[in-house]
N, C-alpha and C positions, 0 to 999 in steps of 0.2 A: 387482069390487075386488082391488086388488095390495094384502092385507097390510102399513104400515112395517116395515123392516125393525128386528131387536130385539135388543141387544145385551142380552150379560148383565154382570152389573159387572165378571168376571174379565180381558172381554175389552175394556170402557172403560176399568177401570185399567194394561192393556196400554196400549193406546194412547197414554194419557197420560202414560205411566211414572213413575205418583204409587201410595204403597203407600195401601191401603186405611184403615186410621188416617188417613193426609193429607186425601186425600182426604173422608172423612167432616167432618175439621176442617173442611177448604173447606166445607162442604155447609152444615155449622150458621151456618157465619157469612153465606147466602146465595148462596154465588161457585159455585156447582155445575154439570154440566148438570142439567135437570130428567130424575125418574128416575119411575117408575108400579113401582107394587106390584100384583103380582099374589093372584088369590084364594090362592093357594098361598103367599101373603108371599116368594117369586122375585123380584128388585128388577132390571127392564130398564130401560135406556136409546132409544127409537127414533136410530136412526141420523141423523137429520133433526136431532135436539133436539142431538145432542151437533157437530154438524155449527155448528150454531146457536152451541152455545157458546163451541167454537174460533172463529168467525168475531168473535163478540164480543170476546173478547179476546186477542186480535191485534189487535181497533180502538182496544184500553185502552191497549197496549203500543206503539201507534204516539205 
């Protein structure tokens, strides 16, 4: 079984065109995509979680 595509935080920030500070403020309000903290402390976002988040905010804006 293939592992899901995992994006590093800088890749997520580049795709959504947002600064790290703005991203974490949004996440603090419960509005950001789901993140996963790896055992080594690094943060990742599944491609599928980011796509689902995009779909959710597109519906909200419509």
